[in-house]
C-alpha positions in Angstrom: -18.8 0.7 -27.5 -15.8 -1.7 -28.3 -16.2 -5.5 -28.5 -15.6 -6.8 -25.0 -13.6 -9.9 -24.7 -15.9 -13.1 -23.0 -13.7 -14.1 -20.3 -10.9 -12.7 -18.4 -7.8 -15.0 -17.2 -7.1 -14.7 -13.3 -5.7 -16.0 -10.3 -8.3 -17.1 -8.5 -8.3 -17.8 -4.4 -10.9 -20.2 -3.7 -9.4 -21.4 0.1 -7.2 -20.0 2.4 -3.6 -21.5 2.4 -4.0 -23.5 -1.0 -2.2 -22.2 -4.2 -4.3 -19.4 -6.7 -5.5 -21.3 -9.6 -5.7 -19.7 -13.2 -9.3 -19.6 -14.1 -11.6 -18.1 -16.8 -13.7 -15.4 -15.0 -16.8 -13.7 -16.9 -16.4 -10.4 -18.3 -19.3 -7.6 -17.6 -21.3 -7.9 -21.5 -21.8 -3.9 -20.4 -20.2 -1.1 -18.7 -22.1 0.8 -16.9 -22.5 4.3 -16.6 -19.3 5.6 -14.5 -17.4 2.4 -14.7 -14.3 1.5 -16.6 -13.0 -1.7 -18.2 -9.2 -1.7 -17.9 -6.8 -4.0 -19.6 -4.7 -4.5 -16.7 -0.7 -4.9 -17.7 1.4 -4.6 -14.0 0.2 -5.4 -10.5 2.8 -5.5 -8.3 2.4 -8.0 -5.0 2.0 -6.7 -1.5 2.5 -8.4 1.9 -1.0 -8.0 2.0 -1.8 -10.3 -0.8 0.2 -13.0 1.0 -1.4 -12.4 4.4 -4.5 -13.0 2.4 -4.1 -15.7 0.5 -3.2 -17.5 4.0 -6.5 -16.5 6.0 -4.5 -14.1 8.5 -5.8 -10.6 7.8 -8.3 -9.6 10.5 -10.5 -8.2 7.3 -13.6 -9.8 5.8 -13.1 -11.6 2.7 -16.2 -13.0 0.7 -14.0 -16.0 -1.3 -13.8 -16.8 -3.7 -11.6 -13.5 -5.1 -8.7 -12.5 -7.5 -5.9 -12.2 -5.6 -3.9 -8.5 -6.3 -4.7 -5.2 -5.6 -2.1 -2.9 -6.9 -2.4 -3.1 -10.5 -2.1 -0.3 -13.6 -4.5 -0.7 -16.2 -4.8 0.5 -19.9 -8.8 1.8 -20.9 -10.7 -0.8 -23.1 -14.1 0.9 -22.2 -15.4 3.6 -20.8 -19.1 3.5 -19.4 -21.1 6.9 -19.7 -19.9 9.6 -17.7 -16.3 8.0 -17.5 -14.2 10.5 -19.2 -12.8 12.4 -16.9 -10.3 11.0 -13.5 -11.0 11.8 -10.3 -8.9 15.1 -10.4 -10.2 16.2 -13.5 -7.8 14.8 -15.9 -9.8 13.9 -19.3 -9.6 9.7 -19.9 -9.7 8.2 -23.5 -9.4 4.7 -24.2 -5.8 3.6 -24.3 -4.6 5.9 -21.2 -3.6 4.1 -18.2 -4.7 4.2 -15.0 -4.8 3.4 -11.0 -8.0 2.7 -9.2 -9.1 2.9 -5.7 -11.9 1.1 -3.5 -15.2 2.5 -3.7 -16.6 5.0 -1.2 -20.5 5.2 -1.2 -20.4 9.5 -0.5 -23.4 9.4 1.3 -22.8 8.0 4.8 -21.4 9.2 8.5 -17.5 8.7 7.2 -17.8 9.7 3.6 -19.7 13.2 4.4 -19.2 14.3 7.8 -15.9 12.6 9.0 -14.2 13.1 5.4 -12.8 9.9 5.7 -13.7 7.5 2.6 -11.3 4.9 3.2 -13.5 4.1 6.3 -16.6 4.1 4.2 -19.8 2.3 5.7 -20.5 0.6 2.2 -16.8 0.1 1.2 -16.2 -2.4 -1.6 -12.4 -3.3 -1.9 -10.6 -5.0 -4.7 -9.3 -8.5 -3.8 -12.2 -8.9 -1.1 -15.3 -9.5 -3.2 -16.4 -12.4 -4.8 -15.1 -12.9 -8.0 -18.5 -14.9 -8.7 -20.7 -11.9 -8.5 -20.9 -9.2 -11.0 -18.9 -7.5 -11.7 -16.7 -10.4 -11.7 -13.3 -8.9 -12.1 -12.3 -7.2 -8.5 -8.8 -8.2 -8.2 -5.4 -7.1 -9.8 -4.0 -10.5 -11.1 -6.2 -10.6 -14.0 -5.9 -9.7 -17.8 -8.9 -7.5 -17.3 -9.9 -5.0 -13.9 -13.2 -3.5 -13.5 -13.6 0.0 -11.9 -16.6 0.6 -10.2 -18.8 3.7 -10.5 -17.9 4.6 -6.8 -14.0 3.9 -7.1 -11.8 7.1 -7.9 -9.1 6.6 -11.0 -6.2 8.2 -11.7 -4.6 8.7 -15.2 -1.0 7.7 -14.7 1.6 10.2 -16.1 3.4 9.4 -19.3 7.0 9.4 -17.5 5.8 7.1 -14.8 6.5 3.5 -15.6 4.1 0.5 -15.3 5.9 -0.9 -12.0 5.8 2.2 -10.5 2.6 3.3 -10.9 1.7 0.1 -9.8 3.4 0.3 -6.8 1.8 4.0 -6.1 -1.8 2.0 -6.1 -1.2 0.6 -2.8 2.0 0.6 -1.0 2.5 4.3 -1.9 -0.9 5.9 -1.7 -0.8 3.9 1.9 2.2 5.8 3.0 1.2 9.4 1.6 -2.2 8.9 3.4 0.0 8.0 6.8 2.5 10.9 6.2 -0.3 13.4 5.8 -2.0 12.5 8.9 1.0 12.8 11.0 1.5 16.3 10.0 4.1 18.7 9.2 7.7 17.2 9.8 9.9 20.1 11.2 13.3 20.3 9.9 14.9 19.3 13.3 12.8 16.2 13.8 13.9 12.9 13.8 11.9 10.4 12.6 12.2 6.7 13.4 10.7 4.2 10.9 10.0 0.8 11.8 10.4 -1.3 9.0 12.3 -1.6 5.8 9.9 -3.1 3.6 8.1 -1.6 0.7 6.3 1.1 2.8 9.3 1.5 5.1 11.6 2.4 2.3 9.0 4.9 0.5 8.2 6.3 4.2 12.0 7.1 4.5 12.1 9.0 1.2 9.2 11.0 1.9 10.3 11.7 5.5 13.3 13.0 3.9 12.0 14.4 1.6 9.7 16.7 4.1 12.6 18.0 5.6 13.6 15.9 8.5 17.0 16.5 10.3 17.5 12.7 10.8 15.9 9.7 9.8 16.7 6.3 11.5 15.2 2.7 10.2 14.9 0.0 11.8 14.5 -3.0 10.2 16.5 -6.0 8.2 17.7 -7.7 6.8 20.9 -5.9 5.6 20.2 -5.3 1.7 16.8 -4.0 2.7 18.8 -1.6 5.3 21.2 -0.5 2.6 18.2 0.1 0.4 16.8 2.5 3.2 20.1 4.7 3.1 19.8 5.0 -0.6 16.2 6.2 -0.1 18.0 8.7 2.9 18.2 7.2 6.1 20.8 8.8 7.9 21.3 5.7 10.3 19.9 2.1 10.5 19.4 -0.6 12.9 19.3 -4.1 12.5 16.7 -6.1 14.0 18.7 -9.4 13.4 21.4 -9.5 16.9 19.7 -6.7 18.5 17.1 -6.6 20.9 14.2 -4.1 21.6 16.4 -2.6 24.4 19.2 -2.5 22.8 17.0 -0.6 19.6 15.8 1.9 21.9 19.4 2.9 23.5 20.5 3.2 20.1 17.4 5.8 19.1 17.6 7.6 22.1 21.9 7.7 21.5 21.0 9.6 18.3 18.6 11.8 19.9 20.2 13.5 22.8 18.4 11.0 25.0 14.9 11.9 24.4 13.7 9.6 21.6 12.6 10.3 18.2 10.1 12.9 17.7 7.9 10.8 15.3 8.0 7.0 15.1 6.0 5.6 12.1 5.4 2.0 12.3 5.2 -0.4 9.0 6.2 -3.9 10.3 2.8 -5.6 10.7 4.8 -7.5 13.6 2.6 -6.9 16.8 5.7 -6.7 18.9 6.9 -3.6 17.6 3.9 -1.5 18.2 4.8 -1.9 22.1 8.7 -0.9 21.0 7.4 1.9 19.3 6.0 3.5 22.3 9.4 2.9 24.1 11.4 4.9 21.2 9.2 7.8 21.0 9.9 10.9 22.8 7.6 12.5 25.4 5.1 14.7 23.8 6.3 12.8 20.5 4.0 11.5 17.5 3.5 7.6 16.9 2.2 6.5 13.7 0.6 2.8 13.4 0.4 1.9 9.9 1.2 -1.9 9.3 -1.0 -3.5 12.0 -3.9 -5.5 9.8 -3.4 -8.9 11.0 -5.2 -10.7 14.0 -1.8 -10.8 16.3 -1.9 -9.4 19.7 0.7 -8.1 22.2 1.0 -6.6 25.7 1.7 -3.1 26.4 1.2 -0.7 29.0 -1.4 1.8 28.3 0.4 4.2 31.2 3.2 4.6 28.6 0.3 6.6 26.2 -0.7 8.9 29.1 3.2 9.6 31.0 5.0 10.2 27.7 1.6 12.2 26.5 1.9 10.6 23.3 0.0 11.3 20.1 -0.8 8.1 18.9 -2.5 8.2 15.2 -3.6 5.1 13.1 -3.6 5.2 8.9 -5.5 2.6 6.8 -5.4 2.7 3.3 -5.8 5.9 1.1 -8.2 7.5 -1.0 -8.0 9.1 -4.3 -5.8 12.2 -3.5 -3.1 10.0 -2.2 -3.2 7.4 -5.3 -2.4 11.1 -7.2 0.1 12.4 -4.5 2.0 8.9 -4.7 2.2 9.5 -8.6 3.2 12.9 -8.3 6.3 12.2 -6.0 6.9 9.4 -8.4 6.9 11.5 -11.4 9.1 14.2 -9.6 11.9 11.9 -7.7 12.1 8.8 -9.9 15.7 10.2 -11.5 17.2 10.5 -8.2 15.6 7.9 -6.0 16.4 4.3 -6.2 12.4 3.1 -7.2 13.4 0.7 -9.6 15.9 -1.5 -7.0 12.6 -1.7 -4.9 11.1 -4.0 -8.0 13.0 -7.3 -7.3 11.6 -9.4 -9.7 9.1 -10.1 -13.0 6.7 -13.1 -13.0 3.8 -14.1 -15.8 0.4 -14.5 -14.3 0.8 -18.5 -14.3 4.1 -18.1 -12.0 1.8 -16.0 -9.4 2.2 -18.6 -6.7 6.1 -18.7 -6.7 5.9 -14.6 -6.6 3.7 -15.2 -3.3 5.8 -17.8 -1.8 9.2 -15.7 -2.1 7.2 -12.7 -0.9 6.4 -14.8 1.8 10.1 -15.7 3.0 11.2 -12.3 2.4 13.4 -12.9 -0.6 11.7 -10.6 -2.5 10.8 -6.7 -1.7 8.4 -5.8 -4.5 7.8 -8.5 -7.4 5.6 -7.7 -10.2 3.1 -9.7 -11.8 3.2 -8.7 -16.1 0.2 -9.9 -17.6 
């Protein structure tokens, strides 16, 4: 076992709404069987980081925490039995990995339902206290601790850090969500609500999957331009339009029916009601972005009268991390993933990155550690 550092510099949130503070966080003295210590090299910033830091998520957070959960790190030390990743690839010191939230593999959701993201005993990076062992449970940190129950995926050599980091939350969530929608037929129209990172990635996946037409609804204009580069056939701005106008435009593009599949990635509760409107009768409506505590008035009869298939999708398991990395590896040279990386920051500048993300001045900034 190599000599381990005693502490890791990390960006810690102690109270919601306050700036993160760079603190010295203990590094576990021993790496337990099945666990890994990684030197984090890159952690991209997610909208969820912003919402969590401001206390606006409807998920339990055990303050104080290390913010960040889209990290890629290089293996520093392997616990006993941790010499292979979750899909069977050999792991050695020096390999790059991404890692998942935990699943206990012994509750109803892990075993019977086969839905490990719903695990009753789940531990999630960025949500667990940095004052309790193993301390290093967040991405804006020099070191990260991969729990024995966490999936871990070796990053392909050809995939750069920033795209591997992108794959470890935003893209795995898209892969999980699109997988739950089912097959996309070559005659179907997919309408995507939101032109943030998840919406842009979903645009690429839907187009590669064979959708006849992909419509992206969102803003600002620069993001809609990027959506077109990722495969959108039509874009509809939210700026200067209202829900009625946008729904009419979707119907114009679909012979009056509405979209066969609607995917929501906005995080705005009002988008949910709009999605019900633009889905065709018998269509599928996938909801991914709604993790806040906001509410909106809807008419449940619309779900019944339109015979809609309503699908919620939360997070993603190790298989989806692997699928995301495989997609990036296969398509990185003809899809503009690098245009999503808006700026690069040092750990000390993490509050600037979060604030710019909050003001929609960034698409996907990264913290280089």
